[in-house]
RODO-2510 file (C-alpha; in nm, 4 decimals, decimal comma):
residues 147
     n   res          X          Y          Z
     1     m    -0,4729     0,9388    -1,0834
     2     n    -0,7517     1,1378    -0,9234
     3     d    -0,6206     1,2047    -0,5729
     4     e    -0,2799     1,3696    -0,5473
     5     r    -0,2540     1,3197    -0,1707
     6     v     0,0158     1,0544    -0,2040
     7     l     0,0560     0,7737     0,0483
     8     r     0,4309     0,7578     0,1016
     9     f     0,6640     0,5570     0,3222
    10     g     1,0398     0,6137     0,3198
    11     a     1,2315     0,8979     0,1573
    12     q     1,3937     0,8921    -0,1879
    13     d     1,5506     0,5438    -0,1687
    14     p     1,4083     0,3391    -0,0105
    15     q     1,0564     0,4617    -0,0738
    16     i     0,7110     0,3454    -0,1758
    17     e     0,4606     0,5938    -0,3209
    18     i     0,0974     0,5031    -0,3754
    19     r    -0,1477     0,7209    -0,5679
    20     a    -0,5178     0,6371    -0,5857
    21     a    -0,8144     0,6812    -0,8153
    22     i    -1,1113     0,5938    -0,5955
    23     e    -1,4301     0,4697    -0,7633
    24     r    -1,7045     0,7153    -0,6664
    25     d    -1,9895     0,6098    -0,8982
    26     r    -2,2700     0,4917    -0,6660
    27     a    -2,4278     0,2966    -0,9530
    28     l    -2,1296     0,0583    -0,9718
    29     p    -2,0717    -0,2446    -0,7487
    30     s    -1,7063    -0,1344    -0,7278
    31     l    -1,7984     0,1821    -0,5313
    32     g    -1,5073     0,2582    -0,2974
    33     d    -1,2621     0,0262    -0,4705
    34     a    -0,9417     0,2010    -0,5767
    35     r    -0,7054     0,1779    -0,8703
    36     l    -0,3617     0,2262    -0,7184
    37     s    -0,0506     0,3403    -0,8997
    38     i     0,2481     0,2201    -0,7005
    39     q     0,6141     0,3099    -0,7404
    40     v     0,8782     0,1452    -0,5217
    41     r     1,2537     0,2018    -0,4961
    42     s     1,4702     0,0103    -0,2519
    43     s     1,8480    -0,0304    -0,2527
    44     g     1,8830    -0,0201    -0,6296
    45     f     1,5720    -0,2240    -0,7063
    46     a     1,2643    -0,0530    -0,8496
    47     g     0,9195    -0,1383    -0,9767
    48     h     0,5886     0,0145    -1,0805
    49     n     0,2400    -0,1258    -1,1197
    50     d    -0,1188    -0,0081    -1,1575
    51     l    -0,3677    -0,2361    -0,9848
    52     w    -0,7062    -0,2584    -0,8144
    53     v    -0,7770    -0,3031    -0,4420
    54     r    -1,1239    -0,3643    -0,2946
    55     r    -1,2838    -0,1129    -0,0607
    56     e    -1,3075    -0,3750     0,2160
    57     g    -0,9338    -0,4386     0,1975
    58     l    -0,8608    -0,0661     0,2158
    59     v    -1,0898    -0,0200     0,5179
    60     a    -0,9234    -0,3136     0,6972
    61     f    -0,5754    -0,1831     0,6087
    62     a    -0,6608     0,1662     0,7353
    63     a    -0,8049     0,0266     1,0614
    64     a    -0,5009    -0,1954     1,1223
    65     l    -0,2678     0,0941     1,0363
    66     a    -0,4529     0,3191     1,2838
    67     q    -0,4103     0,0529     1,5542
    68     l    -0,0412     0,0176     1,4664
    69     d    -0,0103     0,3965     1,4932
    70     r    -0,1679     0,3938     1,8424
    71     l     0,0037     0,0861     1,9873
    72     l     0,3278     0,0588     1,7846
    73     a     0,2551    -0,3153     1,7807
    74     g     0,0983    -0,5486     1,5257
    75     e     0,0743    -0,5147     1,1496
    76     a    -0,1397    -0,3869     0,8647
    77     r    -0,1667    -0,5818     0,5378
    78     l    -0,2926    -0,4818     0,1942
    79     s    -0,3348    -0,7053    -0,1115
    80     s    -0,4461    -0,6447    -0,4676
    81     i    -0,7556    -0,8022    -0,6202
    82     s    -0,5408    -0,9886    -0,8721
    83     p    -0,2909    -1,2299    -0,7202
    84     e     0,0807    -1,1435    -0,7218
    85     e     0,0311    -0,7757    -0,8075
    86     l     0,0632    -0,6371    -0,4530
    87     e     0,1390    -0,7679    -0,1073
    88     l     0,2154    -0,4862     0,1372
    89     t     0,2750    -0,5102     0,5115
    90     v     0,3492    -0,2326     0,7592
    91     r     0,4515    -0,3858     1,0912
    92     a     0,6240    -0,3377     1,4225
    93     v     0,9736    -0,4857     1,4190
    94     s     1,0625    -0,4361     1,7855
    95     s     0,9020    -0,3752     2,1219
    96     r     1,0564    -0,0248     2,1230
    97     g     0,8304     0,1218     1,8531
    98     h     1,0380     0,0538     1,5435
    99     l     0,8330    -0,0017     1,2276
   100     a     0,8987    -0,1392     0,8811
   101     v     0,7259    -0,1663     0,5473
   102     e     0,7784    -0,4728     0,3326
   103     g     0,6164    -0,6358     0,0387
   104     r     0,6163    -0,7448    -0,3190
   105     l     0,4980    -0,5689    -0,6324
   106     g     0,4624    -0,7519    -0,9626
   107     h     0,2609    -0,8611    -1,2614
   108     r     0,2509    -1,1456    -1,5097
   109     l     0,3447    -1,0970    -1,8735
   110     q     0,2389    -1,3234    -2,1579
   111     g     0,5224    -1,4296    -2,3855
   112     d     0,4771    -1,6174    -2,7123
   113     n     0,4743    -1,9528    -2,5353
   114     a     0,4639    -1,8904    -2,1606
   115     w     0,3716    -1,6533    -1,8782
   116     f     0,6463    -1,4740    -1,6858
   117     l     0,6268    -1,3083    -1,3441
   118     h     0,8038    -0,9725    -1,3193
   119     a     0,8316    -0,8619    -0,9561
   120     v     1,0303    -0,6693    -0,6995
   121     a     1,0410    -0,7531    -0,3289
   122     f     1,1286    -0,4791    -0,0840
   123     g     1,1593    -0,4001     0,2848
   124     f     1,2886    -0,1131     0,4938
   125     e     1,2383     0,0570     0,8284
   126     i     1,0241     0,3697     0,8613
   127     a     0,9676     0,6331     1,1266
   128     p     0,6420     0,5922     1,3232
   129     a     0,5484     0,9505     1,2275
   130     q     0,5135     0,8337     0,8655
   131     v     0,2212     0,6088     0,9661
   132     s     0,0482     0,9016     1,1369
   133     a     0,1051     1,1174     0,8279
   134     a    -0,0298     0,8467     0,5963
   135     l    -0,3522     0,8238     0,7949
   136     r    -0,3920     1,2005     0,8243
   137     d    -0,2610     1,3457     0,4976
   138     s    -0,3015     1,0874     0,2201
   139     w    -0,6008     0,9548     0,0259
   140     l    -0,6079     0,6651     0,2765
   141     n    -0,7848     0,8858     0,5338
   142     e    -1,1063     0,8358     0,3324
   143     y    -1,1054     0,4742     0,4525
   144     v    -1,0410     0,5459     0,8217
   145     l    -1,3599     0,4732     1,0141
   146     p    -1,4521     0,6964     1,3082
   147     r    -1,3714     0,5481     1,6483
***
């Protein structure tokens, strides 16, 4: 992956780590899209996937995450281009500023006679400071629009 500024929520277990290779070729219609490499561990469950997310989805996620960081209310959602590969939500879980990350990571595999979905669902609470750090220190800050 190109950018080693990892987007990370949680610590050790549970944890989700997201690395990004951002498309920078101006000649391509996928300019700004990102190939994400995601690793998740949560209470003994684990999963990994490499997937694509559109630039527009990343901009919307970053904006919603910035609002969640300011207000400690609401949610930010991110989905992959291909269905069932990634659904990620960072949201407020109380009126006292508690936050959580939850989602599902998966992919379909072709067997000899059928398709099979391999997936892991996860959810855990995070410290609000992790949202601030994600916006400031990870590759995601490239998608944060000026206010």
